[in-house]
C-alpha positions as CSV (number, residue, x, y, z in Angstrom):
1,M,-103.1,16.0,-47.9
2,R,-100.9,17.2,-50.7
3,S,-102.5,18.2,-53.9
4,N,-101.5,18.7,-57.6
5,Y,-104.7,20.4,-58.7
6,P,-107.2,22.8,-56.9
7,T,-108.8,21.0,-54.0
8,L,-111.5,21.9,-51.4
9,Y,-110.3,21.2,-47.9
10,L,-113.1,21.1,-45.4
11,Y,-111.7,21.9,-41.9
12,S,-113.5,21.3,-38.5
13,R,-112.3,21.7,-35.0
14,V,-113.7,21.6,-31.4
15,S,-111.5,22.3,-28.4
16,T,-112.1,19.3,-26.2
17,D,-112.6,15.6,-26.5
18,K,-115.8,16.1,-24.5
19,Q,-117.3,18.2,-27.3
20,T,-116.9,15.2,-29.7
21,K,-119.0,12.8,-27.6
22,G,-122.6,12.1,-26.9
23,H,-125.2,14.5,-28.1
24,K,-122.8,17.4,-28.8
25,S,-123.6,19.0,-32.1
26,G,-120.4,21.0,-32.7
27,V,-118.7,18.3,-34.9
28,K,-121.8,17.4,-36.7
29,R,-122.6,21.0,-37.5
30,Q,-119.2,21.5,-39.1
31,T,-119.2,18.2,-41.0
32,E,-122.7,17.0,-41.9
33,S,-125.0,20.0,-41.9
34,D,-126.9,21.5,-44.9
35,I,-124.6,24.4,-45.1
36,V,-121.6,22.1,-45.4
37,N,-123.3,20.4,-48.3
38,K,-124.0,23.8,-49.9
39,T,-120.3,24.6,-49.6
40,I,-119.4,21.4,-51.4
41,E,-121.9,22.2,-54.1
42,K,-120.5,25.8,-54.4
43,F,-117.1,24.4,-55.2
44,N,-118.4,21.2,-57.0
45,Q,-115.6,21.3,-59.6
46,M,-113.0,20.4,-56.9
47,P,-112.3,17.1,-55.1
48,V,-112.9,17.2,-51.4
49,I,-110.5,16.4,-48.6
50,T,-111.7,16.6,-44.9
51,L,-109.4,17.8,-42.1
52,D,-110.2,17.8,-38.4
53,D,-108.5,18.7,-35.2
54,N,-111.2,17.7,-32.8
55,G,-110.1,17.9,-29.2
56,M,-107.5,20.6,-29.9
57,S,-107.5,24.1,-28.6
58,A,-107.2,27.1,-31.0
59,S,-106.5,29.5,-28.1
60,K,-103.3,27.7,-27.2
61,G,-102.5,27.0,-30.9
62,D,-102.5,23.2,-30.5
63,N,-104.3,22.7,-33.8
64,I,-101.4,24.5,-35.5
65,N,-98.5,23.3,-33.4
66,K,-99.5,19.6,-33.6
67,G,-102.7,19.2,-35.6
68,S,-103.7,18.7,-39.2
69,L,-104.1,22.5,-39.7
70,G,-100.5,23.0,-38.8
71,E,-99.6,20.2,-41.3
72,F,-101.7,22.0,-43.9
73,I,-100.0,25.4,-43.2
74,D,-96.6,23.8,-43.5
75,L,-97.5,22.2,-46.8
76,C,-98.7,25.7,-48.0
77,R,-95.3,27.1,-46.9
78,K,-93.6,24.5,-49.0
79,Q,-95.9,25.1,-52.0
80,E,-97.2,21.6,-51.8
81,I,-100.9,22.6,-51.9
82,A,-102.1,23.3,-55.4
83,P,-102.7,27.0,-56.1
84,G,-106.4,27.8,-56.4
85,S,-107.3,25.3,-53.6
86,I,-109.8,26.4,-50.9
87,L,-109.6,25.9,-47.1
88,A,-113.2,26.0,-45.9
89,M,-114.5,26.2,-42.3
90,E,-117.4,27.4,-40.3
91,H,-115.8,30.6,-38.9
92,L,-112.3,32.0,-38.7
93,D,-112.3,31.1,-35.0
94,R,-112.0,27.4,-36.1
95,F,-108.7,28.5,-37.7
96,T,-107.1,30.1,-34.6
97,R,-107.8,32.2,-31.5
98,L,-104.2,33.3,-31.1
99,E,-103.3,37.0,-30.7
100,I,-103.9,38.9,-33.8
101,T,-100.2,39.3,-35.0
102,Q,-99.4,35.6,-34.7
103,A,-102.8,34.7,-36.2
104,N,-102.2,36.9,-39.2
105,I,-98.9,35.3,-39.8
106,F,-100.4,31.8,-40.1
107,M,-103.3,33.1,-42.3
108,S,-100.9,35.0,-44.6
109,I,-98.8,31.8,-45.2
110,V,-102.0,30.1,-46.5
111,L,-103.1,33.1,-48.7
112,N,-99.6,33.8,-50.0
113,S,-99.5,30.2,-51.4
114,N,-102.5,31.2,-53.5
115,V,-104.9,29.1,-51.4
116,D,-108.2,30.9,-50.5
117,I,-109.9,30.6,-47.1
118,Y,-113.7,30.4,-47.1
119,T,-116.1,30.7,-44.1
120,W,-119.5,29.4,-44.8
121,N,-121.3,31.0,-41.8
122,D,-120.9,34.4,-43.5
123,D,-120.1,33.3,-47.1
124,A,-116.8,35.2,-46.9
125,L,-113.9,34.3,-49.3
126,Y,-110.5,35.6,-48.2
127,K,-107.9,36.0,-51.0
128,K,-104.3,37.1,-51.3
129,D,-103.9,40.9,-51.6
130,D,-107.6,41.7,-51.1
131,F,-107.5,44.7,-48.8
132,S,-111.1,44.9,-47.8
133,M,-111.2,41.1,-47.0
134,A,-107.9,41.5,-45.2
135,M,-109.4,44.1,-42.8
136,M,-112.5,41.9,-42.3
137,A,-110.2,39.0,-41.5
138,L,-108.3,41.0,-38.9
139,M,-111.5,42.0,-37.2
140,Q,-112.7,38.4,-37.2
141,L,-109.4,37.2,-35.7
142,Q,-109.4,39.9,-33.1
143,G,-112.9,38.9,-32.1
144,A,-111.9,35.3,-31.9
145,N,-108.9,36.2,-29.6
146,A,-111.1,38.4,-27.4
147,Y,-113.6,35.5,-27.0
148,A,-110.8,33.2,-26.1
149,A,-109.6,35.7,-23.4
150,K,-113.0,36.0,-22.0
151,L,-113.4,32.2,-22.0
152,S,-110.0,31.9,-20.2
153,E,-111.1,34.3,-17.6
154,R,-114.2,32.3,-17.0
155,N,-112.2,29.1,-16.7
156,I,-109.8,30.6,-14.2
157,G,-112.7,31.8,-12.1
158,S,-114.2,28.3,-12.2
159,A,-110.9,26.8,-11.3
160,L,-110.5,29.1,-8.3
161,V,-113.9,28.1,-7.0
162,S,-113.0,24.4,-7.4
163,V,-109.6,25.0,-5.6
164,K,-111.4,26.7,-2.7
165,Q,-113.9,23.8,-2.5
166,I,-111.1,21.2,-2.5
167,I,-109.2,23.2,0.2
168,N,-112.4,23.2,2.3
169,G,-112.6,19.4,1.9
170,M,-115.6,19.1,-0.4
171,K,-116.1,15.5,-1.4
172,N,-119.1,13.5,-2.7
173,S,-120.9,10.7,-0.8
174,A,-118.3,8.2,-2.1
175,G,-115.5,10.2,-0.7
176,Y,-114.1,11.5,-4.0
177,T,-112.6,15.0,-4.4
178,R,-114.1,18.0,-6.2
179,A,-112.8,18.1,-9.8
180,I,-111.0,21.1,-11.4
181,R,-112.4,21.2,-14.9
182,G,-111.8,23.3,-17.9
183,F,-108.4,24.4,-16.6
184,G,-105.7,21.9,-17.5
185,K,-106.1,18.2,-18.0
186,N,-107.0,15.5,-15.6
187,K,-105.5,12.0,-15.9
188,F,-107.1,9.7,-18.4
189,W,-107.8,7.0,-15.8
190,V,-110.3,9.2,-13.9
191,D,-113.9,10.4,-14.8
192,T,-114.8,13.9,-13.9
193,S,-118.3,14.0,-15.6
194,S,-120.0,14.1,-12.2
195,G,-118.0,17.1,-11.0
196,F,-115.9,14.8,-8.8
197,V,-112.7,12.9,-9.5
198,E,-113.9,9.3,-9.7
199,P,-112.0,6.2,-11.1
200,H,-112.7,5.6,-14.8
201,K,-114.6,2.4,-15.2
202,I,-112.3,1.1,-18.0
203,Y,-108.9,2.8,-17.6
204,F,-108.5,2.9,-13.8
205,P,-108.1,-0.9,-13.5
206,I,-106.0,-1.0,-16.7
207,V,-103.5,1.6,-15.2
208,R,-103.2,-0.6,-12.0
209,E,-102.5,-3.6,-14.3
210,I,-99.7,-1.6,-16.0
211,F,-98.3,-0.6,-12.6
212,D,-98.2,-4.4,-11.6
213,L,-96.5,-5.2,-14.9
214,M,-93.8,-2.6,-14.2
215,L,-93.3,-3.9,-10.6
216,N,-92.8,-7.4,-12.1
217,G,-90.0,-6.0,-14.4
218,M,-91.8,-5.9,-17.7
219,G,-90.3,-3.4,-20.2
220,N,-92.2,-0.5,-21.8
221,Y,-92.2,-2.1,-25.3
222,S,-93.5,-5.4,-23.9
223,I,-96.2,-3.6,-22.0
224,K,-97.3,-1.7,-25.1
225,Q,-97.6,-5.0,-27.0
226,Y,-99.6,-6.5,-24.1
227,L,-102.0,-3.5,-24.0
228,D,-102.4,-3.3,-27.8
229,E,-103.5,-6.9,-27.8
230,R,-106.1,-6.5,-25.0
231,Y,-107.4,-2.9,-24.6
232,P,-108.3,0.1,-26.8
233,A,-106.0,3.1,-26.3
234,P,-107.4,5.9,-24.1
235,F,-107.2,8.5,-26.8
236,K,-106.2,9.1,-30.4
237,S,-102.6,10.1,-31.0
238,A,-102.1,13.7,-32.3
239,N,-99.7,12.1,-34.8
240,K,-101.9,10.3,-37.3
241,S,-99.1,7.8,-38.1
242,K,-99.2,6.4,-34.6
243,S,-101.7,3.9,-33.3
244,G,-102.4,1.9,-30.2
245,W,-101.0,2.7,-26.7
246,G,-98.4,5.4,-27.2
247,P,-95.0,4.7,-25.8
248,N,-95.0,8.0,-24.0
249,I,-98.1,7.1,-22.0
250,I,-96.3,4.0,-20.6
251,S,-92.8,5.5,-20.2
252,T,-94.0,8.6,-18.2
253,L,-96.5,6.8,-16.1
254,P,-94.1,5.6,-13.3
255,H,-92.7,9.1,-12.7
256,G,-95.9,10.8,-11.9
257,R,-97.1,11.2,-8.3
258,A,-100.6,11.2,-9.6
259,L,-100.3,7.4,-9.0
260,I,-100.5,8.1,-5.3
261,G,-103.2,10.7,-5.7
262,E,-101.2,13.9,-6.0
263,K,-102.2,16.8,-8.3
264,R,-100.3,20.0,-8.9
265,T,-101.9,22.9,-10.7
266,V,-101.0,26.6,-11.1
267,V,-104.0,29.1,-11.1
268,E,-103.2,32.8,-11.7
269,G,-99.5,32.3,-10.8
270,K,-100.1,30.3,-7.6
271,E,-99.1,26.6,-7.4
272,Y,-101.5,24.4,-5.5
273,V,-100.6,20.8,-4.4
274,F,-103.4,18.4,-3.5
275,S,-102.2,15.1,-2.0
276,D,-105.4,13.2,-2.3
277,Y,-106.9,14.7,-5.5
278,Y,-106.9,11.5,-7.6
279,P,-108.1,8.1,-6.4
280,P,-104.7,6.4,-5.7
281,I,-103.5,3.7,-8.1
282,C,-101.0,2.4,-5.6
283,T,-99.7,3.0,-2.0
284,T,-96.8,5.4,-1.3
285,E,-94.7,2.3,-0.5
286,E,-95.4,0.6,-3.8
287,F,-94.7,3.9,-5.7
288,A,-91.3,4.2,-3.9
289,K,-90.5,0.5,-4.7
290,L,-91.2,1.2,-8.4
291,Q,-88.9,4.2,-8.5
292,V,-86.1,2.0,-7.0
293,L,-86.7,-0.7,-9.6
294,R,-86.8,1.7,-12.5
295,N,-83.5,3.4,-11.4
296,E,-81.8,0.1,-10.8
297,K,-82.8,-0.9,-14.3
298,K,-81.2,2.2,-15.7
299,L,-78.1,2.1,-13.6
300,H,-77.2,-1.6,-13.7
301,F,-77.2,-4.3,-16.4
302,N,-77.8,-8.0,-16.3
303,G,-74.6,-10.0,-16.2
304,N,-75.7,-11.7,-19.5
305,K,-76.1,-8.3,-21.2
306,T,-73.0,-7.9,-23.4
307,A,-74.0,-4.9,-25.4
308,I,-75.4,-1.6,-24.3
309,G,-76.3,1.7,-26.1
310,L,-74.3,4.7,-25.0
311,F,-77.5,6.8,-24.2
312,T,-80.5,4.5,-24.6
313,G,-82.6,3.6,-21.6
314,L,-81.9,7.0,-20.0
315,G,-85.2,8.5,-21.2
316,I,-83.5,11.3,-23.2
317,A,-83.2,10.1,-26.7
318,R,-86.0,10.6,-29.3
319,C,-86.6,10.2,-33.0
320,G,-86.8,13.6,-34.7
321,D,-89.2,12.3,-37.3
322,C,-91.9,10.9,-35.1
323,G,-91.0,11.5,-31.5
324,C,-90.7,7.9,-30.4
325,T,-87.8,6.6,-28.2
326,I,-84.5,5.5,-29.8
327,Q,-83.4,1.9,-29.2
328,T,-80.5,-0.4,-30.2
329,F,-80.2,-3.7,-32.0
330,R,-77.3,-5.9,-33.1
331,S,-76.9,-6.5,-36.8
332,K,-74.6,-8.2,-39.2
333,A,-76.2,-6.9,-42.4
334,N,-73.7,-5.7,-45.0
335,T,-70.8,-5.8,-42.6
336,K,-67.9,-8.2,-42.0
337,Y,-68.7,-8.3,-38.3
338,E,-71.5,-7.6,-36.0
339,T,-72.5,-4.0,-35.3
340,L,-74.7,-2.2,-32.8
341,R,-77.2,0.0,-34.5
342,Y,-79.6,2.7,-33.3
343,K,-83.2,2.7,-34.5
344,C,-86.6,4.4,-33.9
345,S,-88.8,2.2,-31.6
346,G,-91.9,3.6,-33.5
347,R,-90.9,1.7,-36.6
348,T,-90.4,-1.5,-34.7
349,D,-93.6,-1.6,-32.7
350,G,-95.8,0.0,-35.4
351,S,-96.8,3.0,-33.4
352,A,-95.3,5.3,-36.0
353,K,-96.1,3.7,-39.4
354,D,-95.0,6.7,-41.5
355,C,-91.7,7.3,-39.7
356,R,-88.8,7.5,-42.2
357,C,-85.9,7.5,-39.7
358,A,-83.1,5.2,-40.9
359,T,-81.0,3.0,-38.6
360,V,-77.5,4.3,-37.7
361,D,-74.3,2.5,-36.9
362,S,-73.5,3.1,-33.3
363,R,-69.8,3.8,-33.9
364,F,-70.5,6.9,-36.0
365,L,-73.4,8.2,-34.0
366,E,-71.6,7.8,-30.8
367,K,-68.4,9.4,-31.9
368,V,-70.3,12.4,-33.1
369,I,-72.0,12.7,-29.7
370,V,-68.7,12.4,-27.8
371,L,-67.1,15.0,-30.1
372,L,-70.0,17.3,-29.5
373,I,-70.2,17.1,-25.7
374,G,-67.0,15.4,-24.6
375,S,-65.4,18.6,-23.5
376,T,-68.5,19.4,-21.4
377,I,-69.1,16.1,-19.6
378,Y,-65.4,15.5,-18.8
379,Q,-64.4,19.0,-17.9
380,Q,-62.7,19.6,-14.6
381,I,-65.2,21.2,-12.2
382,P,-63.6,24.0,-10.3
383,K,-63.6,23.9,-6.5
384,R,-66.8,25.0,-4.8
385,D,-67.9,26.2,-1.4
386,T,-69.3,22.8,-0.3
387,G,-70.2,24.2,3.1
388,L,-72.4,26.8,1.5
389,I,-73.9,24.3,-0.9
390,Y,-74.8,22.0,2.0
391,S,-76.4,24.9,3.9
392,I,-78.6,25.9,1.0
393,E,-79.6,22.2,0.4
394,R,-80.6,21.9,4.1
395,K,-82.7,25.2,3.8
396,I,-84.4,23.8,0.7
397,K,-85.3,20.6,2.5
398,D,-86.6,22.5,5.5
399,K,-88.7,24.8,3.2
400,K,-90.2,21.8,1.3
401,Q,-91.2,20.3,4.6
402,E,-92.8,23.7,5.6
403,I,-94.7,23.7,2.4
404,E,-95.8,20.1,2.9
405,N,-97.1,21.0,6.4
406,L,-99.0,24.0,5.1
407,V,-100.6,21.9,2.4
408,T,-101.7,19.5,5.1
409,S,-103.0,22.4,7.2
410,I,-105.0,23.8,4.3
411,S,-106.6,20.5,3.4
412,M,-107.7,20.1,7.1
413,S,-108.7,23.7,7.7
414,T,-112.4,24.9,7.7
415,N,-111.5,28.6,8.1
416,G,-108.6,30.9,7.8
417,F,-107.4,29.1,4.6
418,E,-106.8,32.4,2.8
419,F,-104.0,33.2,5.3
420,L,-102.6,29.8,4.8
421,V,-102.7,30.0,1.0
422,K,-100.8,33.4,1.2
423,K,-98.2,31.8,3.5
424,L,-97.9,28.9,1.0
425,D,-97.4,31.3,-1.8
426,M,-94.7,33.1,0.1
427,C,-92.9,29.8,0.9
428,S,-93.1,28.8,-2.7
429,L,-91.3,32.0,-3.7
430,E,-88.7,31.5,-1.0
431,L,-88.1,28.0,-2.3
432,K,-87.6,29.2,-5.8
433,K,-85.0,31.7,-4.6
434,L,-83.2,29.0,-2.7
435,Q,-83.2,26.8,-5.8
436,S,-81.8,29.7,-7.8
437,D,-79.0,30.3,-5.2
438,L,-78.2,26.6,-5.4
439,D,-78.0,26.7,-9.1
440,I,-75.6,29.6,-9.0
441,E,-73.3,27.9,-6.5
442,Q,-73.3,24.6,-8.5
443,S,-72.8,26.2,-11.9
444,F,-69.4,26.8,-13.2
445,L,-67.6,28.2,-16.3
446,I,-64.3,26.9,-17.8
447,K,-62.0,29.8,-17.7
448,K,-59.2,28.0,-19.5
449,V,-59.4,25.0,-21.7
450,D,-58.2,21.8,-20.0
451,L,-55.9,20.1,-22.5
452,S,-56.4,16.7,-21.0
453,I,-60.2,16.6,-21.5
454,F,-60.3,14.2,-24.3
455,E,-57.4,12.1,-22.9
456,R,-59.7,11.3,-20.0
457,I,-62.4,9.8,-22.3
458,P,-61.8,6.0,-22.6
459,S,-60.5,5.2,-26.1
460,D,-62.7,2.1,-26.3
461,V,-66.0,3.8,-25.4
462,L,-67.3,3.1,-29.0
463,N,-66.7,-0.6,-28.2
464,Y,-70.2,-1.6,-27.2
465,M,-68.9,-4.8,-25.7
466,K,-66.9,-2.9,-23.0
467,N,-69.6,-2.2,-20.5
468,E,-67.3,-0.7,-17.8
469,S,-66.2,2.2,-20.1
470,R,-69.6,2.8,-21.5
471,I,-71.4,2.8,-18.1
472,E,-68.9,5.5,-17.0
473,V,-69.7,7.7,-20.0
474,R,-73.5,6.9,-19.7
475,E,-73.6,8.2,-16.2
476,K,-71.8,11.4,-17.3
477,I,-74.3,11.8,-20.1
478,R,-77.1,11.2,-17.6
479,S,-75.9,14.1,-15.4
480,A,-75.2,16.5,-18.2
481,V,-77.6,15.9,-21.1
482,K,-81.3,16.9,-21.1
483,S,-82.3,15.5,-24.5
484,I,-80.9,13.9,-27.7
485,V,-82.9,14.1,-30.9
486,L,-81.9,12.0,-33.9
487,Y,-82.8,12.7,-37.6
488,A,-81.5,10.0,-39.8
489,S,-81.6,9.3,-43.5
490,T,-79.6,6.7,-45.4
491,G,-76.0,7.9,-45.6
492,C,-76.6,11.0,-43.5
493,F,-77.7,11.9,-40.0
494,L,-78.2,14.9,-37.8
495,V,-78.1,14.8,-34.0
496,E,-79.3,17.7,-31.7
497,I,-78.3,17.7,-28.0
498,M,-79.7,20.0,-25.2
499,L,-77.5,20.1,-22.1
500,F,-78.9,20.9,-18.6
501,N,-76.9,24.2,-18.6
502,G,-79.0,25.4,-21.5
503,I,-76.3,24.9,-24.2
504,K,-77.5,23.4,-27.5
505,K,-75.2,21.3,-29.7
506,S,-75.9,19.8,-33.1
507,G,-73.7,17.8,-35.4
508,L,-74.2,16.2,-38.9
509,L,-72.3,13.3,-40.4
510,L,-72.3,13.0,-44.2
511,G,-71.7,9.4,-45.3
512,T,-69.3,8.0,-42.7
513,K,-66.6,10.6,-43.4
514,F,-67.5,14.3,-43.3
515,Y,-68.4,15.6,-39.9
516,H,-69.8,19.1,-39.1
517,D,-70.2,20.7,-35.6
518,L,-73.2,23.0,-36.7
519,T,-73.2,25.0,-33.4
520,F,-69.5,25.6,-33.2
521,D,-69.6,29.2,-34.4
522,E,-72.5,30.1,-32.1
523,L,-70.6,28.9,-29.0
524,H,-67.1,30.1,-29.9
525,A,-66.8,33.8,-30.6
526,E,-64.0,35.2,-32.8
527,G,-60.9,36.3,-31.1
528,E,-60.8,33.6,-28.4
529,G,-57.2,33.0,-29.6
530,E,-55.1,30.2,-28.0
531,E,-58.1,28.8,-26.0
532,L,-60.1,28.2,-29.2
533,V,-57.1,26.6,-31.0
534,A,-56.4,24.5,-27.9
535,H,-60.1,23.3,-27.9
536,V,-59.8,22.4,-31.6
537,N,-56.6,20.5,-31.0
538,I,-57.8,18.4,-28.1
539,H,-61.1,17.8,-29.9
540,F,-59.3,15.6,-32.3
541,K,-56.7,14.1,-30.0
542,W,-59.3,11.6,-28.9
543,N,-59.4,8.6,-31.3
544,G,-62.4,6.4,-30.6
545,T,-62.1,2.8,-31.4
546,D,-64.7,0.0,-32.1
547,K,-64.8,-3.5,-30.6
548,N,-62.1,-4.7,-33.0
549,N,-59.8,-1.8,-31.9
550,N,-60.2,-0.1,-35.3
551,Y,-60.0,3.7,-35.3
552,V,-63.2,5.4,-36.5
553,P,-61.9,8.3,-38.8
554,F,-63.8,11.5,-39.7
555,V,-62.8,14.5,-41.7
556,D,-64.0,17.6,-39.7
557,V,-65.0,20.3,-42.1
558,T,-66.0,22.6,-39.2
559,Y,-62.5,23.1,-37.8
560,D,-60.0,22.0,-40.5
561,F,-60.7,23.0,-44.1
562,F,-59.5,19.9,-46.0
563,V,-56.8,19.5,-48.6
564,D,-57.7,20.3,-52.2
565,N,-58.1,16.7,-53.4
566,Q,-61.0,16.2,-51.0
567,V,-62.9,19.3,-52.2
568,N,-64.5,17.6,-55.2
569,E,-65.4,14.5,-53.1
570,Y,-67.0,16.6,-50.4
571,S,-68.9,18.8,-52.9
572,A,-70.3,15.7,-54.7
573,A,-71.3,14.0,-51.4
574,L,-73.2,17.2,-50.3
575,T,-75.1,17.5,-53.6
576,K,-75.9,13.8,-53.6
577,A,-77.2,13.8,-50.0
578,C,-79.3,17.0,-50.6
579,D,-81.0,15.4,-53.6
580,A,-81.7,12.1,-51.8
581,V,-82.6,13.2,-48.3
582,T,-86.3,13.5,-47.5
583,N,-86.2,14.8,-44.0
584,D,-86.7,18.5,-44.0
585,K,-84.6,19.1,-40.9
586,I,-81.5,17.4,-42.5
587,K,-82.1,19.0,-45.8
588,K,-82.2,22.5,-44.2
589,A,-78.8,21.8,-42.5
590,L,-77.3,20.5,-45.7
591,L,-78.5,23.6,-47.7
592,K,-76.9,25.9,-45.1
593,I,-73.6,23.8,-45.3
594,I,-73.7,24.0,-49.1
595,Y,-74.1,27.8,-48.8
596,D,-71.2,28.1,-46.3
597,F,-69.1,25.7,-48.5
598,D,-69.7,27.9,-51.6
599,E,-68.6,31.0,-49.6
600,I,-65.4,29.3,-48.5
601,L,-64.5,28.3,-52.1
602,K,-64.8,31.9,-53.1
603,Y,-61.9,32.7,-50.7
604,P,-59.2,30.1,-51.0
605,E,-57.2,31.7,-48.2
606,L,-59.9,30.6,-45.7
607,R,-58.9,27.0,-46.3
608,G,-55.1,27.5,-45.9
609,R,-54.8,25.3,-42.8
610,Q,-54.5,21.7,-43.8
611,S,-56.5,18.9,-42.4
612,S,-54.7,16.9,-39.6
């Protein structure tokens, strides 16, 4: 997509997969019509590159957030599209239908990079700093947004009609439920073309086969290989570097109650739960059995398994480059002894061919993670009112049962359903309030830093052969961590962690020596005094060791400004990494560190405290 000389980019987009199939003319009109050929002739001095985001909504911004247009805009922002290039499309509503302020921002990024936008339906050419065309563009964008709003209202109205029909028990002669279309997505293993939710002829039996493979203990990667060898994937991945059955399709499948027929949808702020919307893939008993099997697989390990990752298999770790899961493997490459390394699964199974994520030695990645969140997952929880918590939990259980009973009554009722829906809405609000009360009672703040926090972390947790220690830490990570995202280049990696309490932590390791807690300043305000100093001190009282009982040392440049003879080494390592790293996320972090480092060097008194 990048260009070194002016290029004509032909862009097409339709909102849904359905619009790309059969006799639909939208795609053909935007790619093969006479007016498209005339556009190519109009700019015949330029090479042509075609872009498409078929099946992506411009109203929701999907084509910008995860489509080829978003990639194009990002390249314009980085000045990697040649000046003088032209982005051509049928109408500006192909570009976006977002609200005018946000739409103007994205359009301005393209124009500010000296790339023109051409719409062939009105022969309009939008250029940088052209006031009259800018006003025309704003009117076009406003019209596109107004149309999207009108379309949304129509979809909501249609969805409400379908909801009412479902509540009234409308089914076709085969016993299938009325479909809610044009408002949210239905599962890929059903066919709603008839207006009812019927099993898809191809994919419904395949999903049942996947379910059976899971019941028999087959892992996600093995299932993906099995499917890729036998069946076409249900839809094209939004990430063009991926192919075949996406790992996310398989990994999320066992958690969805759609397998037993349930659908949840929210229309105009009301949540509706339909217990028999989808044709069931399995029985309730089979579904419960699969949940037990999957949880046991996470919690327990085969007696023959001698090495485990600290956070893999929990469904929380992703590659920042392509979004695939993070896995582990054992390697002896370039080392005196075997090591455990973390890797992107997409590079292994071929689902992310363009992923550039490097592998990472477990000792270094795991120590960074423990340093970042150890004081959170091992903190002493203050005493709580367990009686009050138990009382709220009982109320939540009773309220859920009341909602379930209401849903059953609605599905069986032929009249009076409006009253029941209002009652259901009221119960849903009451349930949310109870959940909020429970969150408040279960939440806690550390009023004083516990000096023994890091002493409670097993010193051999980095030893991947010690399953007992690692399982203990894994369970603490499971209960505290919502997500872990890894960006890895050779000699440098960045890890971002989101905790369930909303706190974000990120850390970067340069080489295998210099460590940065990038979020420390955000979470620790100036003037915290002794508590802040205590946190810094206990942070480095913990010395993690590998399987050979060797200490894994870091120089922490976040807390302790290092001695003068390390400044040159650190500066050279920063410059070298910034020149070599290709991942934009890591490079941005490095550039910020370089800026902060330069500021520190201007004021020598800032680094008066010596490294411990």
